[in-house]
C-alpha positions, 0 to 999 in steps of 0.5 A: 146698807145697799147704796143706790146710784141715781143717774139722769138720762143724759148719761146715755147708758143703755137699759141693761146697765141700769138693770145689771148695776141696779142704777135708778134713772130719772128722765129728762124731757124731749119736745117733738112735734108738739108732744112731750116724751120722757127720754129713753122711756117714751122715745128712742134717739133714732126717732129724734135723729130721723126727725132732725134729718127731716127738718124738725127742731126738737127741744128739751127740758130738765127733770122737774123738782117734783120728779126728784122729790118723789125719788129722794123722799122714798129713799130717805123714808126707807133710810136707804143711802142715795147718790145722784150723779147729775148731768153738768149744771152748765148744760142743764138746770136738772142738777139745780132742781135736785139741789133745791129738793135736797136742801128742802129734805135735809132741813127736815132730815139732817141725817139723810144719806142723800148726796148730789154730785154735779158731774160737769160731765155729759153723755157717756162721759157721765155714763162712765162715771155713773158706772164706776160708782155703781160698781163700787156700790155693788162692792159695798164701798162706804158711802163717803168713799164712793162720793170722794172717788166719784168726785175725782172720776168726774173731774178727770173725765175727758170729752172730745167730740165732733159734730157733723153739722154745726147748724144744730149747735147754732140752733142751741146757741152753741156757735154763731150763725156765721161759724155754722154757715162757713163750717158747712160750706167748707166741710169744716168739722169742729173739735170740741171738749168739755171744760168746767162743764161747758162745751168749748171749741178746741179747733177746726178740722177740714174733712171727716177722716182727719177728725178721727186721726186728730181725736186719737192724737188728743187722746194720746196727749191727754190720757194714759193707762188706757188698757186699765180703764173703760173707754166710751164712744157715743155717736149720733146714729153713725155706728160705722164711724164709732166702730172705726174710732174704736178700731183706731183706739185698739190699734193705737193704744192696745185697748181690748175691744171689751173695754170700749163701750159704744152707745148712741148719743141719747135723745136729749143731748142728740137734740142739740148735737144732731145726727153724725155726732161722734164723741170720745170719753176717757180718764185723763192724766 
């Protein structure tokens, strides 16, 4: 029985991955200039970043219970196994909405092969976990084993990232007004990571060049076996810097270029992190 992997748009994978690995996608919503857009369906990240550069402040909202009900019900009625790997519950209510629907469905169909994993991951960190699960599904790995391995993969996924302008994280309630103001004034770039599904500041670094060097140092400390894993880099409409980071990883750790995925930070996460965000994802020790 073919197992389907469901992801939400906060995993920041581009469309060809959904097609190649038969991944279902559920979009979160972006609110921009008093209109609602389905992330990665009706709006592109570039549109969001350009609007933010013009001073717009886009808002986002979670996927709804109704969206989940429709998808979950169709799989359960067709008796097809479905694994939903969700955006961190610490950053969105999407996972919670899905779990409520799952509970409802399982009261009527206790045998349903429907499972939800709160990945505690975001952006391409979530994307890499989703890809691994989809590859296992294509290789006919049993449902329970995919769940077990995906839980493990999600727990080991490192997120190391920086933002170009602290103002956007301030608007989203991630940093204080003072920190945002002082950071902008002194060209201080924060280095952050994800711990327990939450965004946690690691350190402050002065100047863009030093940030990339520091990201590589943190990667070297926290991870290993880089040649045998796929590394993710996502960026807020700054491909040159993402490629610079990719080149540094290739030089430092001997990773092949084809084992590095570079994607743009999607509209939903980008609405909070802003243009110029740069993020690095890998499995830790």
